[in-house]
C-alpha positions as CSV (number, residue, x, y, z in Angstrom):
1,X,35.8,12.6,32.4
2,X,33.3,11.5,29.3
3,X,33.7,13.1,25.9
4,X,30.8,13.2,23.8
5,X,32.4,10.6,20.6
6,X,31.7,12.4,17.3
7,X,31.7,9.8,14.6
8,X,33.5,12.3,12.3
9,X,35.8,14.1,14.6
10,X,37.4,16.8,13.7
11,X,36.9,16.4,9.7
12,X,33.6,18.2,9.7
13,X,34.3,20.8,12.3
14,X,37.9,21.7,11.1
15,X,38.8,20.1,7.3
16,X,38.2,23.2,4.5
17,X,37.3,20.2,2.7
18,X,34.0,20.2,3.9
19,X,33.3,24.0,4.9
20,X,31.1,24.9,2.3
21,X,29.1,22.0,2.4
22,X,26.8,22.9,5.0
23,X,26.6,26.5,3.9
24,X,23.4,27.9,2.2
25,X,25.5,28.8,-0.4
26,X,25.7,25.3,-1.7
27,X,23.7,24.5,-4.8
28,X,20.1,23.2,-4.1
29,X,20.2,19.5,-6.0
30,X,17.2,20.5,-8.9
31,X,15.0,17.8,-9.2
32,X,12.1,18.2,-11.7
33,X,8.9,18.9,-10.9
34,X,6.0,16.2,-9.1
35,X,2.4,17.1,-7.8
36,X,2.4,16.4,-4.8
37,X,-0.7,14.9,-3.4
38,X,-3.4,13.3,-1.2
39,X,-5.7,10.0,-2.1
40,X,-8.5,9.9,0.0
41,X,-11.7,7.9,0.5
42,X,-15.3,7.8,1.5
43,X,-18.1,5.5,1.5
44,X,-19.0,7.0,-2.7
45,X,-15.2,7.4,-3.9
46,X,-12.0,7.5,-3.8
47,X,-10.9,10.9,-4.0
48,X,-6.9,12.4,-5.5
49,X,-5.7,15.6,-4.9
50,X,-3.4,17.4,-6.5
51,X,-0.8,20.1,-6.4
52,X,-0.3,22.2,-9.4
53,X,0.8,25.6,-8.6
54,X,1.3,27.9,-11.8
55,X,-0.2,25.6,-14.5
56,X,-3.2,26.6,-16.9
57,X,-6.0,23.2,-17.5
58,X,-3.7,22.5,-21.3
59,X,-0.5,22.2,-19.1
60,X,-1.6,18.8,-17.9
61,X,-3.6,15.8,-19.2
62,X,-5.6,13.0,-16.8
63,X,-6.0,9.3,-18.8
64,X,-7.3,6.1,-17.6
65,X,-6.0,3.1,-19.7
66,X,-5.9,-0.6,-18.1
67,X,-6.5,0.1,-15.1
68,X,-4.8,2.8,-14.5
69,X,-4.9,6.7,-13.6
70,X,-2.7,9.0,-15.3
71,X,-1.8,12.2,-14.9
72,X,0.7,13.7,-16.6
73,X,2.0,17.4,-18.0
74,X,4.9,20.2,-18.3
75,X,5.5,23.0,-16.2
76,X,7.4,25.3,-17.7
77,X,10.0,27.6,-17.2
78,X,8.4,31.0,-16.6
79,X,11.1,33.9,-17.4
80,X,8.9,37.0,-16.8
81,X,11.9,39.9,-17.4
82,X,14.5,39.2,-19.9
83,X,17.0,41.8,-18.7
84,X,17.7,40.6,-15.3
85,X,20.1,37.9,-13.9
86,X,19.0,35.4,-11.9
87,X,21.7,34.4,-9.1
88,X,19.2,31.4,-7.6
89,X,16.8,29.7,-8.9
90,X,14.4,26.5,-6.4
91,X,11.6,26.7,-8.5
92,X,11.1,23.0,-9.7
93,X,9.5,23.0,-13.7
94,X,9.4,19.7,-16.2
95,X,7.1,17.2,-17.5
96,X,6.3,14.8,-14.9
97,X,4.0,11.7,-15.2
98,X,1.9,10.2,-11.7
99,X,-0.1,6.8,-12.1
100,X,-2.1,5.4,-10.3
101,X,-3.6,1.9,-10.1
102,X,-7.6,1.2,-9.8
103,X,-9.1,-1.1,-8.7
104,X,-12.0,-3.4,-9.7
105,X,-14.1,-1.5,-7.9
106,X,-14.0,1.6,-9.4
107,X,-16.5,3.0,-12.3
108,X,-13.8,4.4,-14.7
109,X,-16.5,5.5,-17.2
110,X,-18.1,8.2,-14.4
111,X,-14.3,10.1,-13.3
112,X,-14.5,13.5,-12.7
113,X,-11.9,16.6,-12.4
114,X,-12.3,19.3,-11.2
115,X,-9.3,22.5,-11.1
116,X,-9.1,25.3,-9.4
117,X,-6.7,28.0,-7.7
118,X,-4.1,25.3,-8.6
119,X,-5.7,22.5,-7.3
120,X,-6.8,19.5,-9.3
121,X,-9.1,17.3,-7.6
122,X,-10.1,14.0,-9.3
123,X,-13.1,11.8,-8.0
124,X,-13.4,8.3,-8.7
125,X,-17.2,6.9,-8.0
126,X,-16.7,3.0,-6.6
127,X,-19.4,1.2,-8.1
128,X,-22.1,-0.6,-6.1
129,X,-20.6,-3.6,-5.4
130,X,-17.4,-1.8,-3.8
131,X,-19.8,0.4,-1.7
132,X,-20.0,-0.3,2.1
133,X,-23.6,-1.8,2.9
134,X,-25.0,-2.1,6.5
135,X,-26.1,-5.8,7.3
136,X,-29.3,-6.3,9.6
137,X,-28.9,-8.4,12.4
138,X,-32.2,-10.2,13.4
139,X,-32.5,-10.8,17.3
140,X,-34.9,-13.9,17.9
């Protein structure tokens, strides 16, 4: 007879020390807020799209220094009703700092940013020398 081997044996299944470890009521580890980003590229630009839900335009800033684009700010705690008790809070908050190294092939003086409905889109134009160029092939 073959028996499936479990590296933890009966420890996880029977020991009451671990009984609440995988339970839903186990406290969730708190981490600060970190915006999720996508980085894309097309022929003319690099594009960074960041999710900043619940933030106003004044809650973050974008700077460029020493070929590094920095997105930083703070997502603050919102206590809408002071008379209620909070039993579980999973929304993250806190200061954040995201840095993106820019190559020499971008024109940092022409960077544009647009913010709408919690989505920040940063457009970083490429310099003329960095844009792809098609080479004409002559046939003799």
